[in-house]
C-alpha positions as CSV (number, residue, x, y, z in Angstrom):
1,M,-7.0,14.6,-10.8
2,I,-6.5,11.1,-9.3
3,E,-5.7,8.4,-12.0
4,V,-7.8,5.4,-12.1
5,R,-6.5,2.6,-14.2
6,T,-6.4,-1.1,-14.4
7,G,-4.2,-3.1,-12.1
8,F,-1.9,-4.2,-14.9
9,E,-1.5,-0.5,-16.0
10,N,-0.9,0.8,-12.3
11,M,1.9,-1.7,-12.0
12,K,3.5,-1.4,-15.2
13,I,3.7,2.8,-14.8
14,D,5.3,2.2,-11.5
15,Q,7.8,-0.5,-12.5
16,D,8.8,1.6,-15.9
17,N,9.2,4.8,-13.6
18,L,11.7,2.9,-11.2
19,L,13.5,1.5,-14.1
20,A,13.7,5.0,-15.7
21,L,15.1,6.7,-12.6
22,E,17.6,3.6,-11.8
23,E,18.7,3.9,-15.6
24,G,19.2,7.8,-15.5
25,R,16.1,8.1,-18.2
26,G,13.9,9.6,-15.5
27,K,12.9,11.6,-12.7
28,P,11.6,10.8,-9.2
29,V,7.6,10.5,-9.1
30,K,5.2,10.4,-6.8
31,R,1.9,9.0,-7.8
32,I,-1.9,8.7,-6.1
33,Y,-4.2,6.5,-7.9
34,M,-7.4,4.1,-7.8
35,W,-7.9,0.9,-9.4
36,S,-10.9,0.8,-12.2
37,E,-12.1,-2.9,-10.9
38,P,-11.4,-5.0,-7.9
39,T,-8.1,-6.4,-8.2
40,I,-6.0,-8.7,-6.3
41,S,-2.2,-7.5,-6.5
42,I,0.4,-10.1,-5.2
43,G,3.9,-9.5,-4.3
44,Y,6.8,-10.3,-6.8
45,S,7.7,-13.6,-4.9
46,Q,4.5,-15.0,-4.5
47,K,2.8,-17.8,-6.7
48,P,-0.6,-16.7,-8.4
49,R,-3.6,-18.3,-7.1
50,E,-7.0,-18.2,-8.6
51,F,-9.5,-15.4,-7.7
52,S,-12.7,-14.2,-9.4
53,V,-11.3,-10.9,-10.0
54,P,-8.0,-10.0,-12.2
55,V,-4.7,-10.8,-10.4
56,V,-1.7,-8.6,-11.2
57,K,1.9,-9.0,-9.9
58,R,3.7,-6.1,-8.1
59,P,7.4,-5.0,-8.7
60,T,7.3,-5.0,-4.9
61,G,7.2,-7.8,-2.2
62,G,4.7,-8.1,0.3
63,G,1.5,-10.3,0.5
64,A,-1.5,-10.2,-1.7
65,L,-4.0,-7.2,-1.5
66,L,-7.8,-6.6,-2.6
67,H,-7.7,-3.4,-4.2
68,G,-10.8,-1.7,-5.6
69,W,-11.9,0.2,-2.4
70,D,-8.8,1.6,-1.6
71,I,-6.5,4.5,-2.3
72,S,-3.0,3.8,-3.5
73,F,0.2,5.4,-3.7
74,S,3.9,4.8,-5.0
75,I,6.9,7.1,-4.7
76,V,9.8,6.1,-6.8
77,D,13.0,8.3,-5.9
78,Y,16.6,7.7,-5.1
79,K,17.6,6.0,-1.8
80,S,20.1,8.9,-1.0
81,N,17.0,11.2,-0.6
82,W,15.4,9.1,1.9
83,G,17.8,6.3,3.6
84,K,20.2,3.6,2.4
85,S,18.1,1.0,4.2
86,F,14.4,-0.3,3.9
87,S,13.9,0.5,7.5
88,E,15.2,4.2,7.2
89,I,13.0,4.8,3.9
90,Y,10.0,3.1,6.0
91,K,10.7,5.1,9.1
92,K,10.6,8.4,7.1
93,L,7.6,8.0,5.3
94,S,5.7,6.4,8.2
95,Q,6.4,9.3,10.2
96,R,5.3,11.6,7.8
97,L,1.9,9.7,7.3
98,A,1.3,9.4,10.9
99,D,1.8,13.3,11.5
100,A,-0.7,13.8,8.5
101,F,-3.3,11.3,10.0
102,G,-2.7,12.9,13.4
103,S,-3.2,16.6,11.9
104,M,-6.9,15.2,10.9
105,G,-7.6,13.7,14.6
106,V,-6.4,10.2,14.1
107,S,-4.0,8.5,16.0
108,V,-2.2,5.8,14.3
109,E,0.6,3.3,15.3
110,I,3.9,2.5,13.2
111,C,4.6,-1.4,12.9
112,K,8.3,-1.8,13.9
113,N,8.3,-5.4,12.6
114,K,10.8,-6.0,10.2
115,G,9.4,-9.7,9.2
116,V,6.2,-11.3,8.4
117,Q,4.9,-13.0,11.6
118,G,3.7,-16.4,10.5
119,D,2.8,-17.7,7.3
120,S,0.1,-15.8,5.3
121,Y,-0.8,-15.2,1.7
122,Y,-2.8,-12.0,2.5
123,C,-0.8,-8.7,3.3
124,F,-3.3,-7.8,6.2
125,F,-3.0,-10.4,8.3
126,F,0.2,-9.2,9.7
127,P,1.1,-5.7,10.1
128,S,4.8,-5.4,8.9
129,L,7.9,-2.5,9.1
130,G,6.4,0.9,8.2
131,E,2.4,0.0,7.9
132,L,0.1,2.1,9.8
133,T,-2.5,0.6,12.1
134,V,-5.4,1.6,14.2
135,N,-5.9,-0.6,17.5
136,G,-4.1,-3.3,15.7
137,R,-6.1,-3.1,12.6
138,K,-4.3,-2.2,9.3
139,L,-5.2,0.9,7.9
140,V,-2.1,1.8,5.5
141,A,-0.5,-1.2,3.7
142,C,3.3,-0.8,2.4
143,A,5.8,-2.6,0.2
144,M,9.0,-1.9,-1.5
145,R,11.5,-2.6,-3.9
146,T,15.0,-1.3,-4.0
147,L,17.5,-1.2,-7.1
148,K,21.2,-0.1,-6.6
149,R,20.4,3.6,-6.6
150,A,16.6,3.9,-6.9
151,F,13.7,2.6,-4.9
152,L,9.7,1.9,-5.2
153,L,7.2,2.2,-2.4
154,H,3.8,1.1,-2.7
155,G,1.2,2.0,-0.4
156,S,-2.5,1.5,-0.1
157,V,-5.1,3.1,2.2
158,F,-8.5,1.3,2.9
159,L,-11.0,4.1,2.0
160,D,-13.8,2.0,2.4
161,L,-14.5,-1.9,2.0
162,D,-17.5,-4.2,1.1
163,Y,-16.4,-6.8,3.6
164,A,-18.9,-9.1,2.4
165,M,-18.0,-9.3,-1.4
166,A,-14.1,-9.2,0.0
167,S,-14.9,-12.4,1.7
168,K,-16.3,-13.9,-1.2
169,I,-13.3,-12.7,-3.4
170,I,-10.5,-13.9,-1.1
171,G,-12.4,-16.8,1.0
172,V,-11.5,-15.0,4.4
173,P,-14.6,-15.0,6.7
174,E,-16.0,-11.4,7.2
175,D,-15.4,-11.1,10.6
176,E,-11.9,-11.7,10.2
177,L,-11.6,-9.1,8.0
178,R,-13.2,-6.8,10.2
179,R,-10.6,-7.9,12.7
180,R,-7.6,-7.4,10.7
181,I,-8.2,-4.1,8.7
182,V,-9.8,-0.7,9.5
183,C,-11.1,1.8,6.6
184,A,-10.5,5.4,6.7
185,Q,-14.3,6.2,6.5
186,E,-14.7,3.9,9.9
187,L,-12.2,6.7,11.3
188,G,-14.5,9.4,10.1
189,L,-12.2,10.3,7.0
190,S,-13.6,11.2,3.6
191,K,-12.1,10.4,0.4
192,E,-10.8,14.2,0.3
193,D,-9.2,13.8,3.9
194,V,-7.4,10.6,2.7
195,L,-6.2,12.3,-0.1
196,Q,-5.0,15.4,1.8
197,V,-3.4,13.0,4.3
198,L,-1.4,11.6,1.2
199,S,-0.6,14.8,-0.2
200,Q,0.9,16.1,2.9
201,G,2.4,13.1,4.0
202,L,4.3,12.2,0.6
């Protein structure tokens, strides 16, 4: 059964799993979870801003992301099992997810940009390395943190989104959000389909 927790709980579990593996106290872990309420997660190097919903800092990098309508996943594993570099790990995961979406009849593109193009606080403004898009609109957002031996990779699939409410929460016009984001349900995928994609891809 999929986990549903607060943003603080989700991020603490993922960070604890990463540190446990790095320190030899844990095992590789893959989680699929949702958020108990609309929440903004921000990258570990970002400065918090004021929002009308809870804000939690991720142990991974990247830009701010609004949760509550997405299905998230995390992978904590040894770098040696996936690749020694960010790009190798992202490439392996992205291809797995792309193949899984393809099996559902959805063709996605894998972003190959290694850095953020421009200066934006929000994750969805510019697809970056390893993220999946459909006609330029972001479907899967990713962020990663690597330690000496272990890594944590976060990802979120936009299942559905109340664009009007999201616009009010983050202050970005609704039409701009629709140009940047595509939800699984807009592609004809149900929650069960997305869970199958993640189960297959992870």
